[in-house]
N, C-alpha and C positions, 0 to 999 in steps of 0.2 A: 475837103482837105483844108480849104481856106479857114473854116471855123476852127478846126483843130489847131492850126498854126496860130490863129488870132488868140485863142484861149491860152495856149502855151506862152505866147509873148506877154500876156497880161501878167504872168508870174514874174517876169523880169522887172516890172514896174511896181508891183504890189509887194510890200514887205511882209510876207508870210512864209510859212514853212510847208505849204501845200505842194505835193508833187503832182504836176499836171501831166497827163498822158492821154493816149488814145487806145481804143480797143474795138474789136469786132462788134461788141454788143452795144456800142453807143449809137448805132444806126437803127432805123425803124424795122429792118428786116430781122426776124428771129431766126438767124442762121442755124443755131444749135438744134432746135426741134426739127427744122427742115432737113438737116444732115442725117437725122435718124428716121426720116421717112414720114414725119407728121405732115398732113396737109396743112397749108396756111390759110387762116381765115382773115380776110381783110374787113375791118370794121371802120366806121367813119373816122375815129380818132386813133386807131391802133391796128397792128397786125399781130396775130398770135398763132402759135402752133395749136392745131385742133387736137382734142383728145382722141386717142385711137382705141381705148378700152380693150387692151390686149390681155390675154390670159398670162399667168406667170410664165408658162413655157414659151409663149410667143414673145413676151417682153425680154426674156433672157436670150432669145435667139437674135434680137436686133443687134446689128453690128455696124460699125462705121465702114462705109464703102468709099475708098479713095477715088473711084471713078464717078461717084455721084456728082451731078452738075452743081448741086448746092455746096458740096465740099470744094469743088474746083473754084467756084465763084468766091467762097469765103477765103480761100488761100490767096486768090488774086487780090482780094480787097485788103487783106493783111499785108501783102507785098507792097501794095500801093501806099498804105499807111506808113510802112517802114521807109519807103523811098521818099514820101512827102515829108516825114518827120526830119529826115536828114540829120539825125543825131540830136535834134533840138529837144525832143521829148521821148519818153519810153512808149513802146507799143506792147500791149498784152492781149491775152484772150478775153479778159474781162470777167467780172463776177456776176453775170446775168442770173444764172440758175445752176443748181448743182445736180448731181447724178440722180438723186431721189426725185427731184422735180421732173427731170427728163424721163425717168422711168414712169412716173405717173402719167 
């Protein structure tokens, strides 16, 4: 949280038109693939959602489960970002990857 606040504060002293904010996807945990059931692979410099190689029918059956521990943790993280931002900067879901990427 300290990094997010520090970066947002930089915008107060730098004369530019950049909108600084925070989002779920700015952390090293790939929450979105995990929310959909992808196992996470921890690499030396990265963490990524592992490919599941689902059939079309299996892929279309994947659904978001609000009781999934990853879902609960991601919502708690977003709540912490909103609270920590205290109105100083916007908080969003972030542009990490789109539906086609998640489907793949």
